[in-house]
VEXDREN-2710 file (C-alpha; in Angstrom, 1 decimal):
% VEXDREN-2710
k/r/px/py/pz
1/MET/-25.4/-69.0/25.4
2/THR/-22.2/-68.9/27.2
3/LEU/-19.8/-71.8/27.1
4/LEU/-17.2/-73.0/29.6
5/SER/-13.7/-73.9/28.6
6/SER/-14.7/-77.7/29.8
7/VAL/-16.6/-77.9/26.5
8/TYR/-13.4/-78.7/24.7
9/ARG/-11.3/-80.4/27.4
10/ASP/-13.6/-83.2/28.5
11/PRO/-14.7/-85.5/25.8
12/GLU/-17.9/-86.8/27.7
13/ASN/-19.0/-83.3/29.0
14/GLY/-19.9/-79.7/28.3
15/ALA/-21.1/-76.7/30.4
16/PHE/-23.2/-73.8/29.2
17/SER/-25.6/-71.3/30.3
18/HIS/-28.8/-70.3/28.4
19/GLY/-30.5/-67.2/29.8
20/GLU/-30.1/-67.2/33.7
21/GLU/-29.9/-71.2/33.9
22/TRP/-26.6/-73.2/33.9
23/PHE/-26.7/-76.8/32.4
24/ARG/-24.3/-80.0/31.9
25/VAL/-24.5/-82.0/28.8
26/ALA/-23.3/-85.5/29.4
27/SER/-22.5/-88.6/27.1
28/GLY/-21.0/-92.0/27.6
29/GLU/-20.1/-93.2/31.0
30/SER/-20.5/-89.6/32.3
31/ILE/-24.3/-90.2/32.2
32/VAL/-24.0/-93.5/34.2
33/ALA/-22.1/-91.7/36.9
34/LEU/-24.3/-88.9/37.1
35/ARG/-27.3/-91.0/37.3
36/ARG/-25.9/-93.1/39.9
37/LEU/-24.9/-90.2/42.0
38/ARG/-28.2/-88.5/41.5
39/GLY/-30.3/-91.5/42.7
40/SER/-28.1/-92.0/45.9
41/ALA/-28.6/-91.1/49.5
42/VAL/-25.1/-89.7/49.2
43/TYR/-26.3/-87.0/46.9
44/ASP/-29.5/-86.4/48.9
45/GLY/-27.2/-85.8/52.0
46/MET/-24.9/-83.6/50.2
47/VAL/-27.4/-81.3/48.5
48/SER/-29.4/-81.0/51.8
49/ARG/-26.2/-80.1/53.7
50/GLY/-25.2/-77.5/51.2
51/GLU/-22.0/-79.4/50.1
52/MET/-22.9/-80.1/46.5
53/VAL/-25.1/-78.3/43.6
54/ARG/-28.4/-79.8/42.9
55/PHE/-28.8/-81.1/39.4
56/ASP/-31.8/-82.6/37.7
57/GLU/-32.2/-84.6/34.5
58/ILE/-34.3/-82.5/32.0
59/SER/-36.8/-84.1/29.4
60/SER/-35.5/-85.5/26.2
61/ALA/-37.7/-83.0/24.1
62/GLU/-36.1/-80.1/26.1
63/ALA/-32.8/-81.7/25.8
64/ASP/-32.9/-82.1/22.1
65/ALA/-33.4/-78.3/21.5
66/LEU/-30.8/-77.4/23.8
67/VAL/-28.4/-80.0/22.4
68/LYS/-28.9/-78.4/18.9
69/ARG/-28.2/-74.7/20.3
70/PHE/-25.3/-75.9/22.2
71/SER/-23.8/-77.9/19.0
72/GLU/-24.2/-74.7/16.9
73/ARG/-22.6/-72.5/19.4
74/SER/-19.8/-74.7/20.5
75/ALA/-19.0/-76.3/16.9
76/ARG/-19.1/-79.6/18.7
77/GLU/-21.1/-82.5/18.0
78/PHE/-22.2/-84.9/20.7
79/PRO/-23.3/-88.4/20.0
80/ALA/-26.9/-89.6/20.0
81/GLY/-28.3/-90.3/23.4
82/VAL/-26.8/-87.5/25.3
83/VAL/-28.4/-86.3/28.5
84/ILE/-28.7/-82.6/29.7
85/PHE/-28.8/-81.7/33.5
86/ALA/-30.2/-78.5/34.7
87/VAL/-27.7/-77.2/37.4
88/GLU/-28.2/-75.2/40.5
89/LYS/-26.6/-71.7/40.0
90/VAL/-24.2/-70.3/42.8
91/SER/-23.2/-66.7/42.9
92/PRO/-21.0/-64.8/43.2
93/VAL/-18.2/-66.8/41.3
94/THR/-14.7/-66.3/42.8
95/TYR/-11.4/-67.7/42.2
96/PRO/-8.4/-69.2/44.2
97/TRP/-6.3/-66.1/43.9
98/GLU/-9.0/-64.1/45.6
99/TRP/-9.4/-66.5/48.7
100/ALA/-7.9/-65.9/51.9
101/ASN/-5.8/-68.9/53.4
102/GLU/-8.6/-70.4/55.4
103/THR/-11.0/-70.1/52.5
104/LEU/-8.4/-72.2/50.3
105/ARG/-8.0/-74.6/53.1
106/SER/-11.7/-75.3/53.6
107/ALA/-12.0/-75.7/49.9
108/ALA/-9.3/-78.4/49.8
109/LEU/-11.0/-80.2/52.8
110/HIS/-14.3/-80.1/50.9
111/THR/-12.8/-81.6/47.7
112/LEU/-11.4/-84.5/49.8
113/SER/-15.0/-85.0/51.7
114/VAL/-16.7/-85.2/48.3
115/ARG/-14.2/-87.5/46.9
116/SER/-14.6/-89.9/50.2
117/GLN/-18.5/-89.9/49.6
118/LEU/-17.9/-90.6/46.1
119/LEU/-15.8/-93.7/46.4
120/ALA/-18.4/-95.3/48.6
121/LEU/-20.6/-95.2/45.5
122/GLY/-17.9/-96.7/43.1
123/LEU/-17.4/-93.0/41.8
124/ASP/-14.5/-90.7/42.0
125/LEU/-13.3/-87.2/41.0
126/LYS/-11.3/-87.1/37.6
127/ASP/-9.9/-83.8/38.7
128/ALA/-9.1/-82.0/41.7
129/SER/-9.1/-78.4/40.5
130/ALA/-9.7/-75.5/43.1
131/PHE/-12.3/-74.3/40.5
132/ASN/-14.6/-77.0/41.3
133/VAL/-15.5/-75.2/44.5
134/GLN/-17.5/-72.2/45.1
135/PHE/-18.8/-70.7/48.1
136/ARG/-21.8/-69.6/49.8
137/GLY/-20.5/-67.0/52.0
138/SER/-17.7/-68.9/53.8
139/THR/-19.1/-72.3/53.2
140/PRO/-17.8/-74.5/50.3
141/ILE/-20.0/-75.9/47.9
142/PHE/-19.0/-78.2/45.2
143/MET/-20.0/-77.3/41.5
144/ASP/-18.3/-79.5/38.9
145/ILE/-20.5/-82.4/38.6
146/GLY/-18.8/-83.2/35.2
147/SER/-15.6/-84.1/37.2
148/VAL/-17.8/-87.1/38.7
149/GLU/-16.6/-90.4/37.0
150/LEU/-16.8/-93.9/37.6
151/TRP/-14.0/-95.5/39.7
152/ILE/-11.3/-97.4/37.9
153/PRO/-9.9/-99.4/40.8
154/ASN/-6.3/-98.1/41.4
155/PRO/-4.1/-97.6/44.6
156/THR/-3.5/-94.0/44.0
157/TRP/-5.6/-91.1/42.6
158/LYS/-4.6/-89.6/39.2
159/ALA/-5.5/-86.3/40.2
160/LEU/-3.2/-86.3/43.2
161/LYS/-0.8/-83.8/41.3
162/GLN/-3.3/-81.3/40.5
163/PHE/-4.6/-81.5/44.4
164/ILE/-1.0/-80.7/45.3
165/HIS/-0.5/-78.0/42.9
166/HIS/-3.9/-76.3/43.6
167/PHE/-4.2/-76.7/47.3
168/LEU/-1.2/-78.2/49.3
169/ASN/1.6/-76.0/47.4
170/PRO/-0.1/-72.4/47.7
171/LEU/-1.4/-73.4/51.4
172/ALA/2.4/-74.3/52.4
173/ALA/3.6/-71.1/50.7
174/GLY/0.8/-69.2/52.6
175/MET/2.3/-70.5/55.8
176/SER/5.1/-67.8/55.4
177/SER/4.7/-64.4/57.3
178/GLU/5.4/-62.6/54.1
179/ILE/3.0/-64.1/51.5
180/SER/-0.4/-65.6/51.4
181/SER/-2.0/-68.5/49.5
182/ALA/-3.6/-66.0/47.2
183/GLN/-0.5/-64.2/46.1
184/ALA/1.2/-67.6/45.8
185/TRP/-1.7/-68.3/43.1
186/ARG/-1.0/-65.2/41.5
187/LEU/2.8/-65.9/41.3
188/GLY/1.8/-69.2/39.5
189/GLY/1.0/-67.1/36.7
190/GLY/-2.0/-69.2/35.5
191/HIS/-4.8/-71.5/36.0
192/ASN/-2.6/-74.5/37.1
193/GLY/-1.9/-73.6/40.7
194/VAL/1.7/-73.5/42.3
195/LYS/4.5/-76.0/41.4
196/SER/6.1/-77.7/44.1
197/SER/9.4/-76.1/43.4
198/GLU/8.0/-72.7/43.5
199/SER/6.0/-73.8/46.7
200/ARG/9.3/-74.8/48.5
201/ARG/11.0/-71.6/47.5
202/LEU/8.4/-69.6/49.1
203/MET/7.4/-71.7/52.1
204/PRO/9.1/-71.4/55.6
205/LEU/11.8/-73.6/56.7
206/SER/9.4/-75.3/59.2
207/GLN/7.4/-76.8/56.1
208/LYS/10.2/-77.5/53.9
209/PHE/11.6/-80.2/56.3
210/ARG/8.2/-81.7/57.3
211/PRO/8.4/-85.2/55.9
212/GLY/4.6/-85.7/55.0
213/LEU/4.4/-82.8/53.0
214/ALA/7.9/-83.5/51.1
215/LEU/7.0/-87.0/50.5
216/LEU/3.4/-86.0/48.9
217/GLN/5.2/-83.5/46.6
218/ALA/7.6/-86.1/45.5
219/ALA/5.3/-88.7/45.0
220/ALA/2.9/-86.5/42.8
221/VAL/2.9/-87.9/39.3
222/PRO/1.3/-86.2/36.1
223/ALA/-2.3/-86.7/35.6
224/GLY/-2.7/-88.5/32.5
225/THR/-5.5/-89.8/30.5
226/ARG/-8.1/-91.9/31.8
227/SER/-6.6/-95.2/32.7
228/SER/-8.0/-98.2/31.1
229/GLY/-10.0/-100.9/32.6
230/LYS/-13.5/-101.8/33.8
231/PRO/-15.6/-99.8/35.9
232/ALA/-15.5/-100.2/39.6
233/LEU/-18.6/-102.5/39.9
234/GLU/-17.5/-104.8/37.0
235/ALA/-14.0/-105.6/38.3
236/GLU/-13.4/-109.1/38.3
237/LEU/-11.5/-109.4/41.9
238/PRO/-13.3/-107.8/44.8
239/SER/-10.4/-108.4/46.9
240/GLU/-8.1/-106.1/44.5
241/ARG/-11.0/-103.6/44.4
242/ARG/-11.3/-103.6/48.4
243/LEU/-7.5/-103.2/48.6
244/CYS/-7.5/-100.3/46.1
245/LEU/-10.3/-98.7/47.9
246/GLN/-8.3/-98.9/51.4
247/ALA/-5.5/-97.3/49.6
248/ASN/-7.5/-94.6/48.5
249/ALA/-9.0/-93.9/51.9
250/SER/-5.4/-93.8/53.2
251/LEU/-4.4/-91.3/50.6
252/VAL/-7.4/-89.1/51.2
253/ASN/-6.6/-89.3/55.0
254/ARG/-2.9/-88.3/54.4
255/LEU/-3.9/-85.5/52.3
256/ARG/-6.6/-84.3/55.0
257/ARG/-4.0/-84.3/57.6
258/ASN/-1.5/-82.3/55.8
259/VAL/-4.2/-79.7/54.8
260/LEU/-5.2/-79.6/58.6
261/LEU/-1.6/-78.9/59.2
262/LEU/-1.2/-75.9/57.0
263/LYS/-3.3/-73.5/59.2
264/ALA/-1.4/-70.3/58.9
265/LYS/-1.3/-67.7/61.8
266/PRO/-3.0/-64.4/60.4
267/HIS/-0.4/-62.4/58.6
268/ARG/1.1/-59.5/60.4
269/SER/-0.3/-56.5/58.8
270/THR/-1.4/-52.8/59.2
271/TRP/-4.9/-53.5/59.0
272/ALA/-5.4/-57.0/60.8
273/SER/-6.6/-55.4/63.8
274/TYR/-8.4/-52.3/62.3
275/GLY/-11.8/-52.9/64.2
276/GLY/-10.1/-52.1/67.6
277/ARG/-7.7/-49.2/66.5
278/SER/-7.4/-46.3/68.9
279/HIS/-8.8/-43.8/66.5
280/TYR/-12.2/-45.3/67.2
281/SER/-13.8/-45.6/70.7
282/SER/-16.4/-48.4/71.2
283/LYS/-19.1/-45.6/71.0
284/GLN/-17.9/-44.4/67.6
285/LEU/-17.7/-48.0/66.2
286/ASP/-21.4/-48.5/67.3
287/LYS/-22.2/-45.3/65.7
288/LYS/-20.5/-46.5/62.6
289/LYS/-22.5/-49.7/62.7
290/GLN/-25.8/-47.9/63.1
291/PHE/-25.1/-45.6/59.9
292/THR/-24.2/-48.8/58.0
293/ARG/-27.3/-50.8/59.3
294/SER/-29.8/-47.8/58.3
295/PHE/-28.2/-47.2/55.1
296/VAL/-28.4/-51.0/54.0
297/SER/-31.9/-51.7/55.3
298/HIS/-33.1/-48.8/52.9
299/CYS/-31.2/-49.9/49.8
300/ALA/-30.9/-53.8/50.0
301/ARG/-33.6/-56.5/50.1
302/ALA/-33.5/-59.9/51.9
303/GLY/-31.0/-62.1/50.3
304/ASP/-29.1/-59.1/48.4
305/LEU/-25.2/-58.7/48.5
306/VAL/-23.5/-55.7/50.1
307/LEU/-19.9/-55.2/49.0
308/ASP/-17.6/-53.8/51.6
309/ILE/-14.5/-52.2/49.9
310/GLY/-11.6/-52.1/52.4
311/GLY/-13.6/-53.9/55.0
312/ASN/-10.4/-55.2/56.9
313/ASP/-11.4/-57.7/59.6
314/GLY/-15.0/-57.3/59.0
315/VAL/-16.2/-55.3/62.0
316/VAL/-19.0/-53.8/59.9
317/GLY/-19.8/-56.7/57.6
318/LEU/-20.1/-59.1/60.8
319/ASP/-22.6/-56.6/62.2
320/LEU/-24.7/-56.6/59.1
321/ILE/-25.1/-60.3/58.7
322/LYS/-26.1/-60.6/62.5
323/SER/-28.6/-57.5/62.1
324/LEU/-30.1/-57.9/58.5
325/ASP/-30.9/-60.7/56.2
326/VAL/-28.2/-59.8/53.7
327/GLY/-24.9/-61.4/52.3
328/VAL/-21.8/-59.4/52.6
329/ILE/-18.7/-59.7/50.7
330/VAL/-15.6/-58.0/52.7
331/ALA/-13.0/-57.3/49.8
332/ASP/-9.7/-56.1/50.9
333/SER/-6.1/-56.5/49.5
334/ASP/-4.9/-57.2/53.1
335/SER/-4.7/-61.1/53.6
336/GLY/-3.8/-60.5/57.1
337/ALA/-6.9/-58.8/58.1
338/LEU/-9.0/-61.4/55.9
339/ASP/-7.3/-64.3/57.7
340/MET/-8.6/-63.1/61.0
341/LEU/-12.2/-62.4/59.6
342/SER/-12.0/-66.1/58.1
343/ASN/-11.2/-67.7/61.5
344/VAL/-14.1/-65.7/62.9
345/VAL/-16.7/-66.3/60.7
346/GLY/-15.9/-70.0/60.4
347/ASN/-17.3/-70.4/63.9
348/MET/-20.6/-68.5/63.2
349/GLU/-24.2/-69.7/62.3
350/GLU/-24.2/-66.9/59.6
351/GLN/-21.2/-68.2/57.8
352/THR/-23.1/-68.8/54.7
353/ARG/-23.7/-65.1/54.2
354/LEU/-20.3/-63.5/54.6
355/MET/-17.5/-64.0/52.3
356/PRO/-13.9/-62.6/52.6
357/LEU/-12.5/-61.7/49.2
358/VAL/-8.8/-60.8/48.4
359/ALA/-9.1/-58.0/46.1
360/ASP/-7.4/-54.6/45.3
361/ILE/-10.0/-52.5/43.3
362/THR/-7.2/-50.4/42.1
363/ASN/-5.6/-53.3/40.6
364/LEU/-7.9/-56.6/40.4
365/ASP/-5.8/-58.2/38.0
366/SER/-2.1/-57.9/37.8
367/PHE/-0.7/-54.7/35.8
368/ARG/-4.2/-53.8/34.7
369/GLY/-4.6/-50.7/36.8
370/LEU/-7.8/-49.1/38.0
371/LEU/-10.9/-49.3/35.7
372/GLY/-9.1/-51.7/33.4
373/GLU/-11.0/-54.2/31.4
374/GLU/-11.6/-56.6/34.3
375/PHE/-13.2/-54.3/36.3
376/ASP/-16.7/-54.8/34.4
377/ALA/-16.1/-58.6/35.0
378/PHE/-15.6/-58.0/38.6
379/LYS/-18.8/-56.0/39.0
380/ASN/-20.9/-58.4/37.1
381/ARG/-19.7/-61.4/39.2
382/LEU/-20.6/-59.7/42.4
383/ARG/-23.6/-57.8/41.5
384/PRO/-24.0/-56.1/44.9
385/ALA/-27.0/-54.1/45.9
386/ALA/-25.0/-51.7/47.8
387/VAL/-21.4/-50.7/48.4
388/LEU/-19.7/-49.6/51.4
389/CYS/-16.2/-47.8/51.3
390/HIS/-15.3/-46.7/54.9
391/ALA/-12.0/-44.8/55.5
392/VAL/-10.6/-46.0/52.3
393/VAL/-10.7/-43.0/49.7
394/HIS/-8.0/-41.2/51.6
395/HIS/-5.4/-44.2/50.7
396/LEU/-6.7/-44.3/47.2
397/VAL/-6.2/-40.3/46.7
398/ILE/-3.2/-39.6/48.7
399/SER/-1.1/-42.9/48.9
400/GLN/-1.7/-44.2/45.5
401/ALA/-2.3/-40.8/43.9
402/ILE/-5.5/-41.6/42.1
403/PRO/-7.7/-38.4/41.3
404/MET/-10.6/-38.1/43.3
405/LYS/-12.8/-38.2/40.2
406/LEU/-11.6/-41.5/39.1
407/VAL/-12.0/-43.1/42.6
408/VAL/-15.5/-42.1/42.5
409/GLU/-15.9/-43.2/38.9
410/ALA/-14.8/-46.6/39.8
411/LEU/-17.3/-46.7/43.0
412/SER/-20.1/-45.6/40.6
413/VAL/-19.4/-48.3/38.0
414/PHE/-21.3/-50.7/40.5
415/ASN/-24.4/-48.5/39.8
416/VAL/-25.9/-48.9/43.2
417/PRO/-26.1/-46.8/46.2
418/ILE/-22.9/-46.1/48.1
419/GLN/-21.8/-45.2/51.6
420/ILE/-18.4/-43.5/52.1
421/GLU/-16.8/-42.5/55.5
422/PHE/-14.6/-39.7/54.5
423/VAL/-11.5/-39.1/56.5
424/THR/-11.2/-35.2/56.5
425/GLU/-8.1/-33.1/55.9
426/GLN/-8.0/-32.6/59.7
427/ASP/-7.8/-36.2/60.7
428/GLN/-4.3/-37.2/62.0
429/LYS/-4.2/-40.3/59.7
430/VAL/-4.5/-38.0/56.7
431/ARG/-2.0/-35.5/58.1
432/ASP/0.4/-38.6/58.6
433/LEU/-0.1/-39.7/55.2
434/LEU/0.5/-36.4/53.6
435/ALA/3.8/-36.0/55.8
436/GLN/5.2/-38.9/54.2
437/ILE/4.9/-37.5/50.5
438/ASN/7.2/-34.7/49.2
439/ARG/5.3/-31.9/47.4
440/TRP/2.0/-33.7/47.3
441/GLN/-0.1/-31.5/44.9
442/GLY/-3.4/-33.4/44.4
443/GLU/-7.0/-32.4/45.2
444/TYR/-8.5/-33.9/48.6
445/SER/-11.2/-32.5/50.4
446/LEU/-14.9/-33.4/51.3
447/GLN/-16.2/-30.8/48.7
448/ALA/-14.1/-32.5/46.1
449/LEU/-15.8/-35.8/47.0
450/ILE/-19.1/-34.3/47.0
451/ASP/-18.7/-32.6/43.7
452/SER/-17.4/-35.8/42.2
453/LEU/-20.4/-37.9/43.4
454/GLU/-22.7/-35.5/42.3
455/GLN/-21.5/-36.2/38.5
456/HIS/-22.8/-39.7/38.9
457/PHE/-25.6/-39.7/41.6
458/GLN/-29.1/-37.7/41.7
459/GLU/-28.9/-37.8/45.5
460/VAL/-25.8/-36.9/47.6
461/LYS/-26.0/-36.2/51.3
462/ILE/-24.0/-36.0/54.4
463/VAL/-25.8/-38.3/57.0
464/GLY/-23.5/-37.5/60.0
465/HIS/-20.3/-38.2/61.8
466/THR/-18.5/-41.3/63.1
467/THR/-15.8/-39.1/64.7
468/ASP/-15.2/-35.4/64.7
469/THR/-12.9/-35.8/61.6
470/ARG/-14.8/-38.6/59.9
471/VAL/-17.9/-37.8/57.8
472/VAL/-20.5/-40.3/56.4
473/VAL/-21.6/-39.5/53.0
474/GLU/-24.2/-41.4/51.0
475/ALA/-25.0/-41.3/47.3
476/SER/-28.0/-42.9/45.7
477/VAL/-30.0/-42.9/42.5
478/PRO/-27.3/-43.4/40.0
479/LEU/-27.3/-41.2/37.0
480/VAL/-27.7/-42.7/33.5
481/PRO/-24.2/-42.3/31.8
482/GLY/-23.8/-39.1/30.0
483/THR/-26.5/-37.2/31.9
484/LYS/-25.8/-34.6/34.8
485/VAL/-28.1/-33.1/37.6
END
């Protein structure tokens, strides 16, 4: 049984997994709120549109056994009469510091949309955490049903400060040409988003003097404990309830307008226009896509995920989701390229199957390095059926001076077939890299790559060339650790 930290923060709720399933345990007013939501047309609409996870109340007999195990594992006692909901699982799990600007912006808009629909039922969100939202491809889905509560008439939203810290502030910082919202989250140094003072230091001048954003930042008040009062439907003065509801609708609209204005232009970067770069002709790009489609069709089933490491603006990933029934995660450290990809995929029918992810596999968590303790967690979250690594190895081995053996070891950790496009020593890009480094003495060759792959895979083969100096190598049938062919 795995517990979430909300087990201890929320007096009425807990979240845990049992086997491959996820559950919510609810007590007190949380039961009333979730049952009201579960029995509404609003819930049916959100679930059918993929806006919220499905959750179902389980039988009392099954619940009793789960509550007993949950209490033993969490060292927390719940009062009699608790209810357990089985919650739809969404994977992979990603985090705000892994989201491109447009991904965070869509999560913000989605949070506001969910709140608006809940208010119509006399319900509200007790918090506005970015962690309440996950993604199916590039489509947001609301996950944290434990944050749903009965609405207490109030002219503002007690989660306003958190919404600003988790969404508006990093998005404002991401309007800069030098920093992305993901980097702003990392600079925040934790799970609490970005403070207004830090955001104002990072954001461009055009945002610092925009009155709407400045007023919201100044108006944010600490999210305190649950305010006292009667549930919304029991309030004594309907006119006051109506005025409070109008004030909240106005606040949601103000927040939405500010989020819509925080649409950053794709950051200038080396790789933002990779798909159209001069070292590939259109014929060579088509050949690259053909190699990839053939590889993925042989090692991934319908619905599987493919991880495209260093996928830039998604030229290969976009082709895959149009051609095959798979999901694709385009992981790249270049937020500029992913900004461009986000803008493209947002207009596609297949947007639920492609996810841009800001990630540098050589340093997934700041200062941890390649193959650090976070690497296994990253692998287990994504669980791809296949890995692509096109025109990336030379940057890792030459620019970052990571030995070829360690690069391959990192790729082999995923324990799935890998397709590598290897840029040979004769390629002008490799020559340019080597010319920038004095006395470079590493080992970089096609044979070194193949030798390293054969330490981890039973089958390693060259399947063709995308250009005269770019070779496609595939490795499959991972070896059991500690064995060799």
